[in-house]
Z-matrix of the N, CA and C atoms (Angstrom, degrees):
N
C 1 1.460
C 2 1.504 1 106.24
N 3 1.297 2 117.75 1 128.24
C 4 1.431 3 121.49 2 177.33
C 5 1.520 4 108.49 3 -77.98
N 6 1.312 5 114.31 4 152.46
C 7 1.468 6 117.02 5 -177.39
C 8 1.516 7 108.59 6 -116.44
N 9 1.315 8 114.22 7 125.57
C 10 1.455 9 118.80 8 176.50
C 11 1.528 10 109.74 9 -80.11
N 12 1.313 11 116.17 10 151.37
C 13 1.459 12 120.64 11 -175.91
C 14 1.544 13 110.41 12 -68.55
N 15 1.317 14 119.34 13 -29.02
C 16 1.417 15 122.65 14 -177.30
C 17 1.538 16 112.82 15 -96.25
N 18 1.317 17 118.04 16 8.74
C 19 1.425 18 123.09 17 -179.94
C 20 1.543 19 109.23 18 -109.33
N 21 1.324 20 117.67 19 134.58
C 22 1.479 21 119.00 20 -178.57
C 23 1.538 22 109.90 21 -69.89
N 24 1.315 23 116.37 22 153.06
C 25 1.457 24 117.62 23 175.59
C 26 1.511 25 108.21 24 -78.21
N 27 1.319 26 117.47 25 176.93
C 28 1.464 27 122.10 26 -175.34
C 29 1.556 28 110.69 27 -59.02
N 30 1.296 29 115.90 28 -43.91
C 31 1.455 30 119.31 29 -178.19
C 32 1.546 31 109.73 30 -60.06
N 33 1.298 32 119.51 31 -46.82
C 34 1.452 33 122.76 32 -179.04
C 35 1.521 34 111.70 33 -62.69
N 36 1.330 35 116.48 34 -43.00
C 37 1.439 36 122.45 35 178.64
C 38 1.531 37 111.06 36 -64.00
N 39 1.287 38 117.47 37 -41.62
C 40 1.477 39 121.50 38 178.65
C 41 1.501 40 112.22 39 -68.20
N 42 1.302 41 115.98 40 -42.69
C 43 1.473 42 119.77 41 176.50
C 44 1.526 43 112.65 42 -58.48
N 45 1.342 44 114.79 43 -45.00
C 46 1.481 45 120.45 44 -178.57
C 47 1.545 46 107.42 45 -66.07
N 48 1.300 47 118.47 46 -42.13
C 49 1.471 48 121.30 47 -179.26
C 50 1.560 49 110.28 48 -63.32
N 51 1.320 50 116.85 49 -42.37
C 52 1.464 51 118.63 50 -179.74
C 53 1.526 52 110.57 51 -63.00
N 54 1.320 53 116.17 52 -45.78
C 55 1.478 54 121.29 53 -179.92
C 56 1.525 55 109.87 54 -61.75
N 57 1.307 56 116.77 55 -43.63
C 58 1.513 57 121.58 56 -179.77
C 59 1.487 58 109.86 57 -65.68
N 60 1.331 59 120.22 58 -43.68
C 61 1.457 60 123.32 59 -177.59
C 62 1.531 61 108.43 60 -63.11
N 63 1.299 62 118.66 61 -44.70
C 64 1.463 63 122.49 62 179.75
C 65 1.544 64 109.64 63 -61.57
N 66 1.298 65 115.26 64 -42.94
C 67 1.489 66 121.59 65 178.76
C 68 1.497 67 111.39 66 -63.82
N 69 1.326 68 117.85 67 -40.19
C 70 1.474 69 122.85 68 -172.73
C 71 1.532 70 112.96 69 -84.69
N 72 1.307 71 119.91 70 -17.66
C 73 1.425 72 123.40 71 -173.23
C 74 1.541 73 113.27 72 -49.81
N 75 1.302 74 122.82 73 -50.25
C 76 1.420 75 121.80 74 -176.84
C 77 1.554 76 113.09 75 -69.78
N 78 1.306 77 119.11 76 -18.03
C 79 1.447 78 121.66 77 -173.47
C 80 1.522 79 115.37 78 -110.79
N 81 1.334 80 117.15 79 -12.50
C 82 1.421 81 120.52 80 -170.22
C 83 1.499 82 112.91 81 -109.88
N 84 1.324 83 115.31 82 155.42
C 85 1.482 84 119.70 83 178.19
C 86 1.536 85 108.95 84 -96.87
N 87 1.289 86 117.29 85 14.78
C 88 1.474 87 120.73 86 175.17
C 89 1.509 88 114.57 87 95.46
N 90 1.333 89 116.97 88 24.85
C 91 1.451 90 118.55 89 178.58
C 92 1.497 91 109.79 90 -71.74
N 93 1.310 92 117.86 91 155.59
C 94 1.481 93 120.70 92 174.25
C 95 1.508 94 106.19 93 -106.46
N 96 1.298 95 115.70 94 119.80
C 97 1.492 96 120.33 95 179.71
C 98 1.494 97 112.29 96 -69.62
N 99 1.268 98 116.89 97 158.81
C 100 1.428 99 122.54 98 177.18
C 101 1.495 100 111.07 99 -59.03
N 102 1.264 101 118.05 100 -46.90
C 103 1.478 102 125.00 101 -179.27
C 104 1.507 103 108.63 102 129.44
N 105 1.324 104 117.08 103 149.56
C 106 1.462 105 121.34 104 -173.45
C 107 1.523 106 114.87 105 -92.25
N 108 1.340 107 116.40 106 5.98
C 109 1.460 108 119.25 107 -170.20
C 110 1.527 109 111.60 108 -107.14
N 111 1.288 110 115.63 109 160.54
C 112 1.523 111 121.24 110 178.65
C 113 1.509 112 112.13 111 -93.79
N 114 1.333 113 117.43 112 25.63
C 115 1.433 114 118.79 113 176.50
C 116 1.514 115 109.71 114 -144.24
N 117 1.330 116 115.59 115 146.45
C 118 1.472 117 121.43 116 -175.66
C 119 1.489 118 113.11 117 -65.04
N 120 1.355 119 116.96 118 -39.02
C 121 1.483 120 119.71 119 -176.02
C 122 1.506 121 109.90 120 -64.92
N 123 1.288 122 118.64 121 -43.78
C 124 1.440 123 123.04 122 -179.86
C 125 1.539 124 112.30 123 -67.22
N 126 1.319 125 114.38 124 -40.65
C 127 1.465 126 118.75 125 177.54
C 128 1.510 127 112.89 126 -66.74
N 129 1.318 128 116.60 127 -38.83
C 130 1.471 129 118.89 128 179.45
C 131 1.548 130 110.15 129 -64.72
N 132 1.334 131 116.64 130 -45.33
C 133 1.440 132 119.30 131 176.62
C 134 1.499 133 111.77 132 -60.79
N 135 1.320 134 115.93 133 -42.52
C 136 1.455 135 122.64 134 179.98
C 137 1.562 136 109.06 135 -60.04
N 138 1.357 137 116.59 136 -52.87
C 139 1.471 138 119.51 137 -178.27
C 140 1.522 139 111.89 138 -59.47
N 141 1.286 140 117.76 139 -41.62
C 142 1.475 141 121.84 140 -178.29
C 143 1.518 142 108.38 141 -64.76
N 144 1.292 143 118.07 142 -48.88
C 145 1.489 144 121.50 143 -177.55
C 146 1.525 145 110.64 144 -69.16
N 147 1.334 146 115.97 145 -38.21
C 148 1.487 147 119.10 146 178.68
C 149 1.512 148 109.90 147 -58.02
N 150 1.335 149 114.78 148 -50.53
C 151 1.488 150 120.35 149 -178.28
C 152 1.515 151 111.03 150 -59.31
N 153 1.345 152 116.42 151 -43.82
C 154 1.444 153 121.77 152 -176.51
C 155 1.540 154 107.62 153 -66.21
N 156 1.308 155 117.85 154 -48.33
C 157 1.468 156 121.57 155 -177.04
C 158 1.561 157 111.68 156 -67.30
N 159 1.304 158 116.28 157 -41.16
C 160 1.455 159 120.76 158 177.02
C 161 1.512 160 111.21 159 -58.82
N 162 1.335 161 115.74 160 -47.72
C 163 1.473 162 121.64 161 -179.41
C 164 1.569 163 109.90 162 -63.45
N 165 1.303 164 115.97 163 -42.27
C 166 1.492 165 120.63 164 179.01
C 167 1.525 166 110.58 165 -62.27
N 168 1.327 167 117.25 166 -45.54
C 169 1.470 168 120.58 167 -179.52
C 170 1.535 169 110.53 168 -67.98
N 171 1.311 170 116.76 169 -36.63
C 172 1.462 171 119.40 170 178.59
C 173 1.546 172 110.17 171 -65.78
N 174 1.305 173 115.73 172 -42.04
C 175 1.488 174 119.30 173 177.31
C 176 1.507 175 112.02 174 -62.12
N 177 1.369 176 117.34 175 -42.76
C 178 1.440 177 120.07 176 176.44
C 179 1.527 178 111.65 177 -60.97
N 180 1.301 179 116.97 178 -38.03
C 181 1.439 180 121.35 179 178.65
C 182 1.542 181 110.04 180 -65.71
N 183 1.313 182 117.53 181 -43.25
C 184 1.465 183 121.15 182 177.35
C 185 1.568 184 112.48 183 -60.96
N 186 1.325 185 113.58 184 -42.92
C 187 1.467 186 119.05 185 178.51
C 188 1.510 187 109.71 186 -61.87
N 189 1.352 188 118.03 187 -45.95
C 190 1.446 189 119.55 188 178.47
C 191 1.505 190 112.66 189 -64.29
N 192 1.282 191 118.31 190 -37.02
C 193 1.480 192 119.07 191 175.94
C 194 1.519 193 111.91 192 -63.41
N 195 1.342 194 115.95 193 -42.01
C 196 1.482 195 119.34 194 179.17
C 197 1.544 196 110.55 195 -64.44
N 198 1.339 197 115.34 196 -38.83
C 199 1.439 198 119.11 197 178.59
C 200 1.552 199 111.98 198 -66.81
N 201 1.318 200 115.78 199 -39.29
C 202 1.464 201 119.06 200 177.46
C 203 1.515 202 111.16 201 -65.53
N 204 1.326 203 116.34 202 -41.21
C 205 1.461 204 122.80 203 178.13
C 206 1.503 205 110.19 204 -60.85
N 207 1.343 206 115.99 205 -44.54
C 208 1.474 207 122.24 206 179.97
C 209 1.553 208 109.30 207 -62.44
N 210 1.319 209 116.35 208 -45.68
C 211 1.480 210 120.03 209 179.48
C 212 1.525 211 112.67 210 -63.16
N 213 1.382 212 113.88 211 -40.53
C 214 1.492 213 118.20 212 178.94
C 215 1.544 214 108.01 213 -63.55
N 216 1.334 215 116.54 214 -45.91
C 217 1.445 216 120.12 215 -178.99
C 218 1.540 217 111.00 216 -60.57
N 219 1.359 218 117.89 217 -43.03
C 220 1.437 219 121.28 218 179.22
C 221 1.516 220 110.73 219 -64.38
N 222 1.317 221 117.06 220 -39.09
C 223 1.459 222 121.65 221 178.38
C 224 1.564 223 110.00 222 -62.92
N 225 1.335 224 114.71 223 -48.87
C 226 1.474 225 117.62 224 179.89
C 227 1.502 226 111.19 225 -61.48
N 228 1.313 227 117.36 226 -40.22
C 229 1.473 228 121.16 227 179.68
C 230 1.505 229 110.44 228 -64.93
N 231 1.314 230 117.48 229 -42.72
C 232 1.451 231 122.80 230 177.21
C 233 1.557 232 110.94 231 -59.93
N 234 1.354 233 115.63 232 -45.62
C 235 1.453 234 118.85 233 177.40
C 236 1.527 235 112.28 234 -61.91
N 237 1.317 236 116.20 235 -39.80
C 238 1.410 237 121.05 236 178.80
C 239 1.549 238 111.40 237 -59.28
N 240 1.333 239 114.79 238 -49.23
C 241 1.479 240 119.37 239 179.72
C 242 1.523 241 111.53 240 -64.24
N 243 1.312 242 117.85 241 -36.24
C 244 1.463 243 120.64 242 178.56
C 245 1.560 244 108.58 243 -64.93
N 246 1.326 245 116.12 244 -43.27
C 247 1.452 246 120.17 245 -178.95
C 248 1.541 247 110.21 246 -63.87
N 249 1.337 248 116.24 247 -41.00
C 250 1.452 249 120.51 248 177.80
C 251 1.554 250 109.12 249 -62.87
N 252 1.305 251 117.14 250 -41.69
C 253 1.477 252 119.31 251 -177.25
C 254 1.553 253 107.75 252 -66.98
N 255 1.295 254 118.14 253 -40.98
C 256 1.447 255 119.79 254 178.25
C 257 1.522 256 113.05 255 -62.55
N 258 1.366 257 114.61 256 -42.63
C 259 1.447 258 118.89 257 -179.39
C 260 1.546 259 109.61 258 -66.10
N 261 1.337 260 118.35 259 -39.50
C 262 1.454 261 122.31 260 178.11
C 263 1.543 262 110.63 261 -63.75
N 264 1.308 263 116.49 262 -41.36
C 265 1.402 264 122.08 263 179.23
C 266 1.566 265 111.76 264 -64.23
N 267 1.353 266 114.41 265 -45.86
C 268 1.450 267 119.70 266 177.80
C 269 1.518 268 110.23 267 -62.60
N 270 1.302 269 118.59 268 -41.91
C 271 1.466 270 121.49 269 178.03
C 272 1.530 271 111.66 270 -62.93
N 273 1.328 272 115.74 271 -42.48
C 274 1.472 273 121.84 272 178.50
C 275 1.526 274 108.58 273 -62.76
N 276 1.278 275 117.98 274 -44.20
C 277 1.479 276 119.17 275 179.95
C 278 1.513 277 111.99 276 -65.68
N 279 1.317 278 116.64 277 -39.61
C 280 1.461 279 120.95 278 177.14
C 281 1.531 280 111.51 279 -62.71
N 282 1.306 281 115.98 280 -41.75
C 283 1.465 282 121.55 281 179.02
C 284 1.568 283 110.44 282 -64.90
N 285 1.333 284 116.46 283 -41.46
C 286 1.451 285 119.75 284 176.90
C 287 1.504 286 111.91 285 -64.72
N 288 1.326 287 115.48 286 -38.72
C 289 1.467 288 117.40 287 178.75
C 290 1.499 289 111.18 288 -67.86
N 291 1.323 290 115.01 289 -41.20
C 292 1.474 291 118.22 290 177.70
C 293 1.517 292 110.48 291 -62.06
N 294 1.334 293 119.00 292 -44.15
C 295 1.442 294 121.51 293 179.96
C 296 1.562 295 111.99 294 -65.09
N 297 1.323 296 115.38 295 -37.12
C 298 1.468 297 117.19 296 -178.58
C 299 1.556 298 108.40 297 -69.71
N 300 1.328 299 118.57 298 -32.87
C 301 1.486 300 120.21 299 176.80
C 302 1.570 301 108.84 300 -70.86
N 303 1.293 302 117.97 301 -35.03
C 304 1.470 303 120.18 302 -179.11
C 305 1.559 304 107.89 303 -66.48
N 306 1.322 305 117.68 304 -37.12
C 307 1.463 306 120.76 305 -178.46
C 308 1.526 307 112.46 306 -72.30
N 309 1.295 308 115.32 307 -24.83
C 310 1.510 309 118.05 308 -176.11
C 311 1.498 310 111.92 309 -80.66
């Protein structure tokens, strides 16, 4: 493939696409832009890398969200069991106090 002087090389196009995909992730629904360059080769590399990077970042975000949800659920579950244990202990202590008053 011949390289035009005004066209970025593959590395430059990929770097730009990665930067743009990371920037666009919070705001975009995953569209693939045409490309910012005045040459087909650079735009093709850009589009391919942008799509790849955007998808990768989106998957990382989904994984992190699932992990946060799992941690939140585990925390809530732990708090629930702690509360149950405290309530059981309080009930047991109240019953023991009641029984000790009955014996007196």
